[in-house]
N, C-alpha and C positions, 0 to 999 in steps of 0.2 A: 316972755316974762310972766304973762298972766297964768299960763299953765304951771309954771314953776312956783308962783305964789300960792296957787290952790293946792299944790302938792305939799308945800311946806306947812300950810295952815290946816290941812286935813287932820282931824283928830285920829289918834292911834287907838283903834278899837281892838287891837290884838289881845291884850291881857283880859279884857272883858269877854272876848269871844272864847278864849281858852277856858276861862272859868265856866262859861255857859256850857261848853262842850263837855267839860269834866263832870259837871253836875248832871247833864243829860246822860252821860255814860253810866254814872252811878245809879241813876233812876232806871236805866235800861237793865242793868244787871239785877237790880232789885225786882223789877217786873218779871225778868226771866226766872228768878227764884220763886216768885209767887205762882207762876204757871205750874209748879210742881206740887201744889198743895190744894186742899179743898176741892171744890166742884170741878176745877180744871183737870183733875186726874180721872174723871169719870168718862166712860164710854169713848175713849180716844180712838180715832181712826188713823192708823199709822201707815206711813210709807217706809219707815226705817227697816222693816223686814226685807223689802226689795233692795234697799241700799246695802243691807247686810249680805245678801246673796251676791251682789256685785263685788263687794269688798272681799268676801271669802274667795271668790273665783280668782280675783286679781292676786290675792295673797298666795294662792296655790300656783301662780305662774300662768294662768290662762290669759289669753289675749282677748280683750273686749271686741265685740262685733264679729270676731272670727270663731272663737271657741264658745261664746255664749252671747245671747241677744242682750242689747242694752237699749233702753227706751229713750235715753237722752244723748245729746251731742258730746263729743270728746272733752270739751272744756269742763264738763261736770265730773269727770272721772276722779280727780284728786280728792274730792270730798267723800267719795265712796272708798277709795283705796286707802287713805290714811287711817280712818277708823277701822277698816278691815285688818290692818296690820296690828292694831292695838289688841284685838282679841277676835280670832277667827269665828268662833261660834259654830252652831250646827243648824242646818236646814233653815227654816223660817224663824227660828227663835232669835230674838234680838238680845244679845248678851249685854251685861252691865258695862263691860269695857267698851264695846262698840258704841252703845248709846251715849255714854259719857264723852267719849272722844268726838263723836259726831256733834253732840250738843255744844261742846266746847268750841269746835270750829264755827258753829253757827252764831254763838253769841259774840265771838271775836269779829265775825263778819258784821254783826249788828252794830258793834262799837265803831267799826270802820265806816259803816254807813253814816253814823252821826258825825264822824270826823269829816267825811266828804261833804255833808250838808253844811257844816260850819265853814268849810273852806269856800263853798259856793256863796254863802251868805257874806263872807268877807269880800269876795270879789265884786259883789253888787253893792257893797257898802251899806248893808242893812243896819237899821237902828237896833237898839237894845231890846225893845219890846218884841220886835219881829224875830230877832235871833232867839230869844228865850222861848217865845211861843212856838216857833217852828221845831226847835230841838226837843223841848219837853213833850210836845205832842207826839213826835216820832218815837221818843223814848218810851212813852207809856202806851203807845198804840198796840203792842202785843197783848196787853190786858184786855183791850176792846175786842180783838180778833179771837183770842183764845189759844188753846194748846196746839193748834195746827202749826204754829210757827216752830214748835220744838222738833217736829218730825218731818219737815220738808227742807230741801236744800236751797230754797229760793233766795235766802239771804246771801248766798255766794254770788249769783249773777246780779242781784240787786246792789251789792257792794261794788262790784265792778262797774255797773252802769252809773251808779251815783258818783264814783270816782272819775269816770270819763266825763260826766257832765260838769263836775267841779273843775276839772282840768280845762275844759273848753271855755267856760265862762271866765276863768282866770288867765286865759291867753296861752295856755300850754296845749295848743291844738294838736300837735303830733303825739304827745303823750296821751291826750284824750282819745285820739283816733285809735291808738294801739289798745288802750283799755276797752274801748267800745268793741273792738274785734274780739278780745278775750271774752267779754260779756256775751257777745253773740254766739261764740263757740261753746259757752256754758249752758245757755238756754236761748232759744231762738227769738224770743220776744223783743230784745233790744234792737232788732233789725229796723223797727219802726222809728228809732232815733237817728238812724244813719242819714236819711235825707235832710233832717234838721241840722245835724252836725255839719254836713258838707255845705249846706246853704249858708250857715253861720260863718264858716271859715271863708267861703267865697266872698261874701259881702264885706267881711272885715279885712281880709288879707289877700284877696284876689284869687283868680281862677287857678293859677299855677299851684298855689299853696293848697287849694281844695283838692286838686288832683293828687298832690303828694299825700295828703291825709287819706284820701280814698285808697291809694295804693298801700298805705301802711295798714289800714283796717283789713283790706283784702289779703295782704301778705300774712298777717297774724292769723286770720281765720284759716287760710290755706295751710300754714305751718302746723296748726293744731289738728286739722282734719287729715292732712296728707299721709301720715304714717298708717292710719287706720284704713284710709281709702286704698292704699297700696296693698295692705295685708288682707282686707276683707271688704271689697267694694260693695258686695251684695248686702252685707250686714249693716254698713253705714247707710246705704240707700233705704233699706227697710226701716231703720230707725227714723229717718226723715219722712218717708212716705206714710209711715204708720201714724205720725203726728198730724200730717196735713190731711189725711183721709179719714179723720175721725167723724162719727155721726153727731147728731144733736144731743149734747150732754144734758142731764136732768136739771142742772143749775142755771142754764142759760135763759135769756129773756124769752126766746121762742118756746122753750120747754115750759117755762112758767106760765105763758099764755095758754098753752095746751092744757096744762094742769088746771088752770082757772076755768077753761071751757069744760073740762071733765067734771069739776065740782058744781058748776052752774047749770050746764046743759046736758050732762051725762055723756060727753064725748068719750068713746072707748080709748083708753090709754094703757099701754103696757111698758114695762121696763126691761131692757135687755143689757146685759153686761158684755162689753167688748172694748178693745183698745185700752184696757186698764181703767174703765170708768163705767158708770151706769147711765144709759142713754134712753131717751124717750122714743117709743114706737107708737105712732098714731097717724091718722089720716092728716096729711099736710106737713108732717115733720120734716120730710126731705125738702119740700119747697121752702119751709121756714129756714132751714139750714142754708139754702142757697141765698135767700133774701138777706139773711143776717150777714153772710159773707160779702155780698154786694154792698150792703150798707156800711160794713166795716171798711172795705177798701175805699169807698167813696168818701167816708169821713176822714180817713187818713190822708187821702190825696188832697182834700180840701184844707186840712190843717197844714200839710206840707206847703202847698201853694200859697196859702195866706201868709205863712211865715216868710217864705221866700220873697213875696211882694212887699211885705211890711218893713218897718224900720229895723235895722240891724242892731238890735239891743240885746244885751245879755238877759235882761228881765224877760224879754219875749222868748228867748230860747228856753228859759226855765218853764214859763207858762205853756208854751207849745209842746214841750217834752211831756209835761204832765197830761196835757190834752191828748196827745198821741197814744200814750200808754192807756189812758182811760178809754179811748175809743176802741183800742185793741181788746181790752178786757170786757167792756160793756156790750159790744156788738159781736163778739166772737161766738162761734158755735160750740166752743168749749169754755167753761168758766168754773174752775176749781176754786175752793176757798183761799188757797195760798196765792192765787193771782192778785189778791188785794194787797199782799205784801209789796208788790211791785210799785204800788202807788204811794206807799207810806213815806219814802224819802223825797218824793217829787211834789206832791200837792201842797205840803206846808211851806214850800219855798216860794209859792206864788205870792206876789206882793199885794198889799192893800185890802180893801173890802172884798174884792174877788177872792183873795186867798183865804180870808176868814170864812166866807160862805163855803168855799170849796173844802176847807178843812173840816167844817162842821158837817157837811154832807158825807165826807169820807168817814168821819167818826161814826156817823149814823149807819153807814153801810157796813162798817166793821162790826158794830154791835148787832145789827140785824142778822149778819152772817153767823155770829156766835150763838144767837138764840136758837138756831136750828142745827148748826154743825159744831160739834159732832153729836150733840145730845139727842136730836130728833132725826138724824140723817136716815137711819135704817127704817124708822117709821114712814118716812117719805118714800123710800125705795120699795119697801115690802108691802106697805098698805096704802100708798098714795094719800097719806093722812092730810087733813085739811089745814091744820095750823102751820106745819112746815111749808106746805105749798104756798100759802099766802105770804109767809115770811120771805121765801125765795123771791116771789114777785115784788114784794116791797123793796127788798135789797136791790133787785135789778132796776127797778124804776128809780131808786135813789142814785144808782150809778149813771143812769141817763141824765138825771138832773145835774149831777156833778159834771158830766160832759158838757151840758149846756152852759153851766157857769164858767167853765174853763175856755169855752170857744166863743161866747157871745162878744160882739165888738165892745170896745171900751173907749171912752173919751179921754182917757189918761194920756198925757204926753210927757211922762217923766223920762228923762234921758238917762241911760245907763252906760 
């Protein structure tokens, strides 16, 4: 009877939540439009020519991984193929039709991200200030990060991962597991959420349900990979090993430290382009790449185990998910500007003062990224210029601070 009474007296936040989500969606669309004017248009570094090439090939009937190399997993192909059908284009030139179709898909994904965040906030019964603060922050975050969001497909896997997390905290564990499988097949980074999702299901619904959810995620990934593995096993394997075997990228913490040593102590540093990125070549670069990978794995294992041992609360799943993605980004040997998009729908969902501090640090990291990318990126690559070098280091240190805020123990005992 007590549970029934609490259910009956619980305030209905549905209309207010819908209003907040609608306002956030409008703000996001407005922010998206602003990214096309003023200084945001200058010196853009685009990935859309690569996507255009993939889309052109698919439109001609070529089979990905078999007839042409693809850098990304099969779940990413729809966002290349659909704009490619809009206007095929020529060579590396990005046509107006392709660009508009691709950007339309991305802002739709952005609105879907906001909807998923709103649904997650509803599940944890967040209050009005938290709902409005989280959604407005995420809606305006593209203005802090800059034009990189226009020409990267990351909002697609981000929308899938956010939808999976919203489903899990809402009790739709099998739907969430399926969406998580699709997200993993679109871009590999959501794999760090899988142990958290399975531990959450296990703690709340038992081992059998966790095994069912694991099977669902695995089956979805297998279904998306299987046709291409059957047609072009070497091509699929190359796309995966090419990502896993990348050297120390120029934007990572290790590279930033080497660049600092270059400016302070004259350490010889060179830049080499490979694996689709610019990478640091210097004494100790290989060792730093190994150290970062070890630290990344250790941090993830610690986050996973702490979550599995802790209370089975939905709020903890939100916080630990943000922490796991932050650890993957901050400590990885590859850190592209678009990786920060992965954090935008997760960090604002963290409750309380921890969430406020975390959102502030994320906002600072976004701004610090835009201060050097894309405007000073080639100055960094071609000249090892001082200002962008220090901005990269400041951004990477800010991400470490964000990771600390998300992982430090809390005395809060709020039940979710």
